[in-house]
C-alpha beads as a LAMMPS data file, in Angstrom:
LAMMPS data file: protein, C-alpha beads

391 atoms
390 bonds

1 atom types
1 bond types

-500.0 500.0 xlo xhi
-500.0 500.0 ylo yhi
-500.0 500.0 zlo zhi

Masses

1 110.0

Atoms # bond

1 1 1 47.478 -354.158 40.984
2 1 1 43.834 -354.497 40.139
3 1 1 44.726 -355.974 36.712
4 1 1 47.140 -358.507 38.358
5 1 1 44.438 -359.479 40.898
6 1 1 41.764 -360.050 38.311
7 1 1 44.292 -362.083 36.254
8 1 1 45.154 -364.193 39.337
9 1 1 41.410 -364.730 40.028
10 1 1 40.806 -365.899 36.397
11 1 1 43.831 -368.292 36.546
12 1 1 42.510 -369.707 39.896
13 1 1 39.049 -370.132 38.431
14 1 1 40.407 -371.976 35.410
15 1 1 42.526 -374.256 37.717
16 1 1 39.437 -375.108 39.952
17 1 1 37.347 -375.714 36.799
18 1 1 39.983 -378.106 35.380
19 1 1 40.204 -379.996 38.662
20 1 1 36.466 -380.547 38.676
21 1 1 36.629 -382.175 35.143
22 1 1 37.554 -385.738 34.251
23 1 1 41.420 -386.095 34.622
24 1 1 42.572 -387.945 31.513
25 1 1 46.026 -389.569 31.969
26 1 1 48.501 -389.405 29.151
27 1 1 49.891 -392.899 29.435
28 1 1 50.611 -395.598 26.955
29 1 1 47.738 -398.119 26.654
30 1 1 49.542 -400.917 28.273
31 1 1 50.449 -398.705 31.267
32 1 1 46.868 -397.663 31.717
33 1 1 45.717 -401.322 31.870
34 1 1 48.597 -402.201 34.282
35 1 1 47.603 -399.212 36.593
36 1 1 44.023 -400.349 36.536
37 1 1 44.996 -403.862 37.561
38 1 1 47.191 -402.590 40.291
39 1 1 44.530 -400.290 41.756
40 1 1 41.638 -402.764 41.096
41 1 1 39.898 -400.199 38.947
42 1 1 38.409 -400.142 35.360
43 1 1 39.892 -398.246 32.585
44 1 1 37.631 -395.638 30.936
45 1 1 38.633 -394.645 27.395
46 1 1 37.046 -391.829 25.489
47 1 1 37.472 -393.062 21.886
48 1 1 37.035 -389.949 19.707
49 1 1 37.983 -388.456 16.332
50 1 1 39.185 -384.868 15.847
51 1 1 36.362 -384.015 13.400
52 1 1 33.559 -385.430 15.552
53 1 1 30.989 -382.825 16.770
54 1 1 29.396 -384.886 19.505
55 1 1 32.867 -385.816 20.834
56 1 1 33.612 -382.058 21.178
57 1 1 30.284 -381.485 22.920
58 1 1 31.049 -384.238 25.452
59 1 1 34.436 -382.755 26.139
60 1 1 33.000 -379.325 26.595
61 1 1 29.644 -379.895 28.318
62 1 1 29.787 -383.301 30.098
63 1 1 33.400 -384.183 31.092
64 1 1 33.694 -380.801 32.805
65 1 1 30.736 -381.318 35.205
66 1 1 31.840 -381.692 38.776
67 1 1 29.688 -384.762 39.684
68 1 1 30.940 -386.474 36.533
69 1 1 34.631 -385.496 37.127
70 1 1 34.408 -386.552 40.882
71 1 1 33.024 -389.976 40.117
72 1 1 35.231 -390.822 37.105
73 1 1 38.327 -389.573 38.819
74 1 1 37.711 -391.602 42.023
75 1 1 36.619 -394.880 40.269
76 1 1 38.325 -395.198 36.902
77 1 1 41.724 -394.874 35.211
78 1 1 40.718 -392.351 32.468
79 1 1 42.196 -391.790 29.162
80 1 1 41.443 -390.324 25.735
81 1 1 42.674 -391.506 22.376
82 1 1 42.112 -390.144 18.837
83 1 1 41.116 -393.273 16.997
84 1 1 42.788 -392.091 13.776
85 1 1 46.205 -391.361 15.214
86 1 1 48.932 -393.313 16.900
87 1 1 47.889 -395.999 19.370
88 1 1 44.295 -395.018 18.824
89 1 1 44.357 -396.870 15.483
90 1 1 45.392 -400.085 17.172
91 1 1 42.737 -399.636 19.935
92 1 1 40.014 -398.951 17.305
93 1 1 40.976 -402.227 15.555
94 1 1 41.216 -404.304 18.616
95 1 1 37.864 -403.258 20.136
96 1 1 35.903 -402.751 16.888
97 1 1 35.425 -398.943 17.301
98 1 1 33.418 -397.752 14.245
99 1 1 31.532 -394.683 15.493
100 1 1 32.320 -391.696 17.652
101 1 1 32.268 -391.035 20.402
102 1 1 32.638 -394.603 21.755
103 1 1 33.227 -395.280 25.513
104 1 1 35.386 -398.243 26.226
105 1 1 35.488 -399.767 29.777
106 1 1 38.183 -402.367 30.243
107 1 1 39.265 -404.429 33.138
108 1 1 42.862 -404.916 34.292
109 1 1 43.369 -407.615 31.784
110 1 1 42.483 -405.248 28.876
111 1 1 39.182 -406.999 28.293
112 1 1 35.983 -405.076 27.501
113 1 1 33.445 -405.045 30.187
114 1 1 31.260 -402.420 28.577
115 1 1 31.092 -400.464 25.325
116 1 1 28.703 -397.554 24.765
117 1 1 28.171 -394.890 22.142
118 1 1 27.064 -391.405 21.291
119 1 1 26.355 -387.999 23.040
120 1 1 24.935 -388.423 26.571
121 1 1 23.629 -385.886 29.094
122 1 1 25.656 -385.662 32.243
123 1 1 23.269 -387.599 34.387
124 1 1 23.001 -390.469 31.960
125 1 1 26.784 -390.535 31.503
126 1 1 27.210 -390.770 35.261
127 1 1 24.508 -393.416 35.647
128 1 1 26.218 -395.541 32.980
129 1 1 29.451 -395.353 34.877
130 1 1 27.791 -396.328 38.211
131 1 1 26.308 -399.404 36.574
132 1 1 29.611 -400.472 35.027
133 1 1 31.615 -399.915 38.253
134 1 1 30.209 -403.017 39.871
135 1 1 32.298 -405.640 41.756
136 1 1 31.321 -408.125 39.158
137 1 1 33.286 -406.323 36.574
138 1 1 36.410 -406.343 38.641
139 1 1 36.562 -410.049 39.483
140 1 1 39.356 -410.662 36.960
141 1 1 39.822 -411.841 33.416
142 1 1 36.577 -412.709 31.628
143 1 1 38.354 -415.544 29.816
144 1 1 39.729 -416.987 33.098
145 1 1 36.289 -416.847 34.702
146 1 1 34.757 -418.457 31.688
147 1 1 37.514 -421.149 31.742
148 1 1 36.678 -421.859 35.357
149 1 1 33.102 -422.711 34.223
150 1 1 31.163 -419.525 35.271
151 1 1 27.528 -419.904 34.115
152 1 1 25.790 -416.769 35.242
153 1 1 23.458 -415.820 32.330
154 1 1 24.255 -412.002 32.550
155 1 1 27.955 -412.765 32.508
156 1 1 27.617 -414.880 29.428
157 1 1 25.392 -412.472 27.636
158 1 1 27.937 -409.736 28.362
159 1 1 30.634 -411.845 26.735
160 1 1 28.559 -412.350 23.651
161 1 1 27.686 -408.759 23.210
162 1 1 31.178 -407.318 23.867
163 1 1 33.097 -409.967 21.806
164 1 1 30.818 -410.558 18.844
165 1 1 33.041 -408.550 16.541
166 1 1 36.393 -408.580 18.261
167 1 1 36.596 -412.221 19.320
168 1 1 33.765 -414.149 17.626
169 1 1 34.962 -417.615 18.702
170 1 1 35.020 -416.666 22.375
171 1 1 31.543 -415.054 22.031
172 1 1 30.262 -418.176 20.276
173 1 1 31.516 -420.455 23.069
174 1 1 29.629 -418.213 25.535
175 1 1 26.468 -418.577 23.533
176 1 1 26.839 -422.346 23.625
177 1 1 27.235 -422.427 27.410
178 1 1 24.257 -419.970 27.723
179 1 1 21.901 -422.186 25.780
180 1 1 23.286 -425.379 27.223
181 1 1 22.317 -424.133 30.648
182 1 1 18.926 -422.736 29.623
183 1 1 16.355 -425.205 30.829
184 1 1 13.406 -426.371 28.585
185 1 1 11.028 -424.787 31.179
186 1 1 12.777 -421.379 30.881
187 1 1 10.968 -418.848 28.747
188 1 1 12.623 -418.336 25.297
189 1 1 12.683 -414.528 24.676
190 1 1 12.970 -412.569 21.485
191 1 1 16.515 -411.546 22.623
192 1 1 17.402 -415.206 23.151
193 1 1 16.402 -415.942 19.492
194 1 1 18.521 -413.065 18.280
195 1 1 21.532 -414.326 20.111
196 1 1 20.917 -417.887 18.979
197 1 1 20.650 -417.062 15.287
198 1 1 23.552 -414.648 15.342
199 1 1 26.087 -417.298 16.455
200 1 1 24.581 -420.178 14.548
201 1 1 26.605 -420.787 11.410
202 1 1 26.209 -424.524 10.617
203 1 1 24.097 -427.574 11.349
204 1 1 27.251 -428.960 12.995
205 1 1 27.216 -426.251 15.641
206 1 1 26.286 -427.185 19.232
207 1 1 23.410 -424.771 19.231
208 1 1 21.788 -426.297 16.162
209 1 1 20.025 -428.745 18.436
210 1 1 18.523 -425.928 20.351
211 1 1 17.371 -424.385 17.138
212 1 1 15.549 -427.564 16.111
213 1 1 14.246 -428.604 19.516
214 1 1 12.769 -425.150 20.277
215 1 1 11.230 -424.604 16.892
216 1 1 7.753 -423.974 18.330
217 1 1 8.995 -421.131 20.559
218 1 1 11.162 -419.638 17.797
219 1 1 8.346 -419.519 15.229
220 1 1 6.297 -417.429 17.661
221 1 1 8.695 -414.620 16.755
222 1 1 9.955 -415.828 13.372
223 1 1 7.739 -416.717 10.381
224 1 1 7.719 -420.390 9.470
225 1 1 9.136 -419.677 6.017
226 1 1 11.971 -417.691 7.467
227 1 1 12.762 -420.439 9.889
228 1 1 12.888 -422.914 6.996
229 1 1 15.171 -420.654 4.943
230 1 1 17.523 -420.259 7.846
231 1 1 17.535 -423.973 8.534
232 1 1 18.382 -424.616 4.847
233 1 1 21.318 -422.087 5.077
234 1 1 22.667 -424.047 8.080
235 1 1 22.550 -427.294 6.045
236 1 1 24.196 -425.525 3.054
237 1 1 27.097 -424.495 5.168
238 1 1 27.911 -428.092 5.867
239 1 1 27.466 -428.959 2.106
240 1 1 29.824 -426.040 1.243
241 1 1 32.412 -427.460 3.706
242 1 1 32.175 -430.908 2.115
243 1 1 32.386 -429.453 -1.405
244 1 1 35.859 -427.995 -0.880
245 1 1 38.705 -430.149 -2.215
246 1 1 41.396 -428.817 -0.008
247 1 1 44.191 -430.895 -1.603
248 1 1 43.509 -429.378 -5.104
249 1 1 42.024 -426.099 -3.787
250 1 1 38.934 -426.478 -5.834
251 1 1 35.174 -426.587 -5.377
252 1 1 33.472 -429.819 -6.361
253 1 1 30.572 -428.305 -8.204
254 1 1 28.896 -431.602 -9.077
255 1 1 28.718 -432.702 -5.392
256 1 1 27.484 -429.395 -4.321
257 1 1 24.622 -429.162 -6.795
258 1 1 23.579 -432.733 -6.058
259 1 1 23.287 -432.010 -2.292
260 1 1 22.051 -428.403 -2.487
261 1 1 19.473 -428.558 -5.219
262 1 1 16.979 -430.636 -3.268
263 1 1 17.136 -428.107 -0.409
264 1 1 16.880 -424.768 -2.142
265 1 1 16.166 -425.511 -5.819
266 1 1 18.381 -425.429 -8.903
267 1 1 18.512 -421.589 -9.348
268 1 1 19.360 -420.741 -5.735
269 1 1 21.871 -423.642 -5.593
270 1 1 23.698 -422.254 -8.728
271 1 1 23.732 -418.727 -7.207
272 1 1 25.132 -420.038 -3.931
273 1 1 27.723 -422.183 -5.785
274 1 1 28.989 -419.150 -7.738
275 1 1 29.152 -417.049 -4.570
276 1 1 31.201 -419.800 -2.869
277 1 1 33.569 -420.008 -5.826
278 1 1 34.153 -416.250 -5.943
279 1 1 34.980 -416.098 -2.273
280 1 1 37.098 -419.284 -2.281
281 1 1 39.101 -418.613 -5.439
282 1 1 39.800 -414.992 -4.526
283 1 1 41.034 -416.123 -1.106
284 1 1 43.275 -418.749 -2.589
285 1 1 44.481 -416.596 -5.489
286 1 1 43.110 -419.017 -8.094
287 1 1 42.255 -416.304 -10.598
288 1 1 41.543 -418.516 -13.682
289 1 1 38.737 -420.089 -11.671
290 1 1 37.721 -416.794 -10.161
291 1 1 37.367 -415.401 -13.725
292 1 1 34.973 -418.227 -14.810
293 1 1 32.871 -417.962 -11.691
294 1 1 32.578 -414.108 -11.941
295 1 1 31.630 -414.155 -15.657
296 1 1 28.833 -416.634 -14.789
297 1 1 27.714 -414.944 -11.611
298 1 1 27.631 -411.375 -12.993
299 1 1 25.988 -412.369 -16.281
300 1 1 23.074 -410.072 -15.608
301 1 1 24.836 -406.935 -14.398
302 1 1 21.571 -405.111 -13.644
303 1 1 20.936 -407.461 -10.695
304 1 1 23.987 -406.298 -8.804
305 1 1 25.114 -403.197 -6.806
306 1 1 27.713 -401.034 -8.592
307 1 1 30.340 -401.437 -5.842
308 1 1 30.186 -405.225 -5.973
309 1 1 30.724 -405.100 -9.684
310 1 1 33.529 -402.620 -9.302
311 1 1 35.392 -404.929 -6.817
312 1 1 35.198 -407.699 -9.433
313 1 1 36.466 -405.334 -12.094
314 1 1 39.383 -404.305 -9.998
315 1 1 40.318 -407.982 -9.400
316 1 1 40.162 -408.640 -13.173
317 1 1 42.283 -405.531 -13.902
318 1 1 44.958 -407.017 -11.561
319 1 1 44.877 -410.655 -12.410
320 1 1 43.039 -411.498 -15.698
321 1 1 44.552 -411.271 -19.237
322 1 1 41.621 -412.557 -21.372
323 1 1 40.483 -409.599 -23.605
324 1 1 36.921 -410.612 -23.705
325 1 1 36.796 -410.988 -19.931
326 1 1 38.407 -407.597 -19.446
327 1 1 35.879 -406.069 -21.821
328 1 1 33.066 -407.306 -19.531
329 1 1 34.956 -405.993 -16.490
330 1 1 35.001 -402.523 -18.127
331 1 1 31.147 -402.660 -18.348
332 1 1 30.982 -403.569 -14.687
333 1 1 33.263 -400.682 -13.646
334 1 1 31.455 -398.190 -15.895
335 1 1 28.225 -398.937 -14.094
336 1 1 29.832 -397.415 -10.994
337 1 1 31.136 -394.399 -12.979
338 1 1 27.643 -393.766 -14.288
339 1 1 26.324 -393.511 -10.695
340 1 1 29.116 -391.369 -9.352
341 1 1 32.592 -390.520 -10.830
342 1 1 35.360 -391.153 -8.351
343 1 1 39.174 -391.162 -8.722
344 1 1 39.021 -395.008 -7.975
345 1 1 36.356 -396.100 -10.306
346 1 1 37.551 -393.960 -13.318
347 1 1 41.062 -395.262 -12.681
348 1 1 39.860 -398.923 -12.887
349 1 1 38.036 -398.222 -16.168
350 1 1 41.134 -396.565 -17.574
351 1 1 43.471 -399.444 -16.520
352 1 1 41.159 -401.980 -18.111
353 1 1 40.923 -400.021 -21.408
354 1 1 44.675 -399.736 -21.427
355 1 1 45.013 -403.558 -20.935
356 1 1 42.796 -404.273 -23.985
357 1 1 44.566 -401.794 -26.102
358 1 1 42.042 -398.914 -26.211
359 1 1 44.457 -396.204 -25.457
360 1 1 42.356 -393.177 -26.294
361 1 1 39.625 -394.278 -23.894
362 1 1 42.220 -395.298 -21.335
363 1 1 43.753 -391.849 -21.559
364 1 1 40.420 -390.032 -21.280
365 1 1 39.433 -391.969 -18.114
366 1 1 42.876 -391.689 -16.514
367 1 1 42.824 -387.811 -17.001
368 1 1 39.380 -387.759 -15.428
369 1 1 40.645 -389.921 -12.490
370 1 1 43.596 -387.500 -11.931
371 1 1 41.452 -384.413 -12.186
372 1 1 38.790 -385.714 -9.672
373 1 1 41.539 -386.723 -7.330
374 1 1 43.207 -383.268 -7.483
375 1 1 39.835 -381.546 -6.825
376 1 1 39.237 -383.790 -3.845
377 1 1 42.798 -383.429 -2.544
378 1 1 43.403 -387.245 -2.940
379 1 1 46.337 -389.211 -4.180
380 1 1 46.457 -389.284 -8.039
381 1 1 49.786 -391.191 -8.404
382 1 1 48.236 -394.361 -10.012
383 1 1 46.402 -392.259 -12.628
384 1 1 49.657 -390.287 -13.270
385 1 1 51.637 -393.428 -13.639
386 1 1 49.116 -394.823 -16.079
387 1 1 49.180 -391.677 -18.191
388 1 1 52.960 -391.956 -18.425
389 1 1 52.597 -395.593 -19.652
390 1 1 49.881 -394.577 -22.230
391 1 1 52.221 -391.901 -23.717

Bonds

1 1 1 2
2 1 2 3
3 1 3 4
4 1 4 5
5 1 5 6
6 1 6 7
7 1 7 8
8 1 8 9
9 1 9 10
10 1 10 11
11 1 11 12
12 1 12 13
13 1 13 14
14 1 14 15
15 1 15 16
16 1 16 17
17 1 17 18
18 1 18 19
19 1 19 20
20 1 20 21
21 1 21 22
22 1 22 23
23 1 23 24
24 1 24 25
25 1 25 26
26 1 26 27
27 1 27 28
28 1 28 29
29 1 29 30
30 1 30 31
31 1 31 32
32 1 32 33
33 1 33 34
34 1 34 35
35 1 35 36
36 1 36 37
37 1 37 38
38 1 38 39
39 1 39 40
40 1 40 41
41 1 41 42
42 1 42 43
43 1 43 44
44 1 44 45
45 1 45 46
46 1 46 47
47 1 47 48
48 1 48 49
49 1 49 50
50 1 50 51
51 1 51 52
52 1 52 53
53 1 53 54
54 1 54 55
55 1 55 56
56 1 56 57
57 1 57 58
58 1 58 59
59 1 59 60
60 1 60 61
61 1 61 62
62 1 62 63
63 1 63 64
64 1 64 65
65 1 65 66
66 1 66 67
67 1 67 68
68 1 68 69
69 1 69 70
70 1 70 71
71 1 71 72
72 1 72 73
73 1 73 74
74 1 74 75
75 1 75 76
76 1 76 77
77 1 77 78
78 1 78 79
79 1 79 80
80 1 80 81
81 1 81 82
82 1 82 83
83 1 83 84
84 1 84 85
85 1 85 86
86 1 86 87
87 1 87 88
88 1 88 89
89 1 89 90
90 1 90 91
91 1 91 92
92 1 92 93
93 1 93 94
94 1 94 95
95 1 95 96
96 1 96 97
97 1 97 98
98 1 98 99
99 1 99 100
100 1 100 101
101 1 101 102
102 1 102 103
103 1 103 104
104 1 104 105
105 1 105 106
106 1 106 107
107 1 107 108
108 1 108 109
109 1 109 110
110 1 110 111
111 1 111 112
112 1 112 113
113 1 113 114
114 1 114 115
115 1 115 116
116 1 116 117
117 1 117 118
118 1 118 119
119 1 119 120
120 1 120 121
121 1 121 122
122 1 122 123
123 1 123 124
124 1 124 125
125 1 125 126
126 1 126 127
127 1 127 128
128 1 128 129
129 1 129 130
130 1 130 131
131 1 131 132
132 1 132 133
133 1 133 134
134 1 134 135
135 1 135 136
136 1 136 137
137 1 137 138
138 1 138 139
139 1 139 140
140 1 140 141
141 1 141 142
142 1 142 143
143 1 143 144
144 1 144 145
145 1 145 146
146 1 146 147
147 1 147 148
148 1 148 149
149 1 149 150
150 1 150 151
151 1 151 152
152 1 152 153
153 1 153 154
154 1 154 155
155 1 155 156
156 1 156 157
157 1 157 158
158 1 158 159
159 1 159 160
160 1 160 161
161 1 161 162
162 1 162 163
163 1 163 164
164 1 164 165
165 1 165 166
166 1 166 167
167 1 167 168
168 1 168 169
169 1 169 170
170 1 170 171
171 1 171 172
172 1 172 173
173 1 173 174
174 1 174 175
175 1 175 176
176 1 176 177
177 1 177 178
178 1 178 179
179 1 179 180
180 1 180 181
181 1 181 182
182 1 182 183
183 1 183 184
184 1 184 185
185 1 185 186
186 1 186 187
187 1 187 188
188 1 188 189
189 1 189 190
190 1 190 191
191 1 191 192
192 1 192 193
193 1 193 194
194 1 194 195
195 1 195 196
196 1 196 197
197 1 197 198
198 1 198 199
199 1 199 200
200 1 200 201
201 1 201 202
202 1 202 203
203 1 203 204
204 1 204 205
205 1 205 206
206 1 206 207
207 1 207 208
208 1 208 209
209 1 209 210
210 1 210 211
211 1 211 212
212 1 212 213
213 1 213 214
214 1 214 215
215 1 215 216
216 1 216 217
217 1 217 218
218 1 218 219
219 1 219 220
220 1 220 221
221 1 221 222
222 1 222 223
223 1 223 224
224 1 224 225
225 1 225 226
226 1 226 227
227 1 227 228
228 1 228 229
229 1 229 230
230 1 230 231
231 1 231 232
232 1 232 233
233 1 233 234
234 1 234 235
235 1 235 236
236 1 236 237
237 1 237 238
238 1 238 239
239 1 239 240
240 1 240 241
241 1 241 242
242 1 242 243
243 1 243 244
244 1 244 245
245 1 245 246
246 1 246 247
247 1 247 248
248 1 248 249
249 1 249 250
250 1 250 251
251 1 251 252
252 1 252 253
253 1 253 254
254 1 254 255
255 1 255 256
256 1 256 257
257 1 257 258
258 1 258 259
259 1 259 260
260 1 260 261
261 1 261 262
262 1 262 263
263 1 263 264
264 1 264 265
265 1 265 266
266 1 266 267
267 1 267 268
268 1 268 269
269 1 269 270
270 1 270 271
271 1 271 272
272 1 272 273
273 1 273 274
274 1 274 275
275 1 275 276
276 1 276 277
277 1 277 278
278 1 278 279
279 1 279 280
280 1 280 281
281 1 281 282
282 1 282 283
283 1 283 284
284 1 284 285
285 1 285 286
286 1 286 287
287 1 287 288
288 1 288 289
289 1 289 290
290 1 290 291
291 1 291 292
292 1 292 293
293 1 293 294
294 1 294 295
295 1 295 296
296 1 296 297
297 1 297 298
298 1 298 299
299 1 299 300
300 1 300 301
301 1 301 302
302 1 302 303
303 1 303 304
304 1 304 305
305 1 305 306
306 1 306 307
307 1 307 308
308 1 308 309
309 1 309 310
310 1 310 311
311 1 311 312
312 1 312 313
313 1 313 314
314 1 314 315
315 1 315 316
316 1 316 317
317 1 317 318
318 1 318 319
319 1 319 320
320 1 320 321
321 1 321 322
322 1 322 323
323 1 323 324
324 1 324 325
325 1 325 326
326 1 326 327
327 1 327 328
328 1 328 329
329 1 329 330
330 1 330 331
331 1 331 332
332 1 332 333
333 1 333 334
334 1 334 335
335 1 335 336
336 1 336 337
337 1 337 338
338 1 338 339
339 1 339 340
340 1 340 341
341 1 341 342
342 1 342 343
343 1 343 344
344 1 344 345
345 1 345 346
346 1 346 347
347 1 347 348
348 1 348 349
349 1 349 350
350 1 350 351
351 1 351 352
352 1 352 353
353 1 353 354
354 1 354 355
355 1 355 356
356 1 356 357
357 1 357 358
358 1 358 359
359 1 359 360
360 1 360 361
361 1 361 362
362 1 362 363
363 1 363 364
364 1 364 365
365 1 365 366
366 1 366 367
367 1 367 368
368 1 368 369
369 1 369 370
370 1 370 371
371 1 371 372
372 1 372 373
373 1 373 374
374 1 374 375
375 1 375 376
376 1 376 377
377 1 377 378
378 1 378 379
379 1 379 380
380 1 380 381
381 1 381 382
382 1 382 383
383 1 383 384
384 1 384 385
385 1 385 386
386 1 386 387
387 1 387 388
388 1 388 389
389 1 389 390
390 1 390 391
């Protein structure tokens, strides 16, 4: 009897303890958002990863606290998703989750109203929730409110911060309205300058006028030389746009150099031109032109990071047939191997050597790639396939 009573007491204690913690609902994402809209609440999502230590500490030490549980259960629709499994992957991609734990707070339209990160003590975690659970965050869709012309500076700043990675165009429009409504008599803060520069991409942008008109205030925080360089980059963006022959999908090098050289000098203009070519020709799958640009740009391999060279080598291994170009690509890839041998970089070197007919070297690197992959419990099928082709 005593044993049964103590067991019952333990079960009751666990049940009470569980009720005091945050109650996470196991619903599909769309149902969570619908429930929040119906109940005029905000969705709280604990975005975690199974291997994340701070995530486990939050689950054990903070989510179980009675004041935290009481507040979250009363005011939010709570859910947890592993960002590396199932729907979690889609949520991570949609809201730009890149570190763990991340706390997502969404309105009934599935829009972010706040995004926070890292381990927090209970009082801070509770205080954060109280700030977020404001009537302003439940007014409805951010995009609808924006479309109706809402100009509140805090509202616009919130859109900029929350959407800068997930919906850049929306965030940029919010930045334009924010600065459009900032009077010339209003103080221009360091944070204002950060927001202005982040969303300014071209001399054609609306905010470019703000950048030029408020130069005096900006250069209180930004060195004159840095301001000048940034201004030149804005002008270069327009020149880049005008240099693209969309009909023939080519870059007009002559026009670009004529327009860019007076701004940044011959050397910097040539570097910028090759960078544009690499990006544009890769995007448009024009690999003969990509090959020419890469050979020119990566002429001095010592000036570049190994991973950047490795990417170019991989593109060559997939799309270039010229033996002399492939030989150069092998040098680029070997720079990465010299720093740290991985299944990927050793495979790329192996493949390039196979393409130029150096089968002994190709075999050696392919075997190395397979061996490293096996040790690291990674996929070695590409190296295995290449070894079969070599034999």
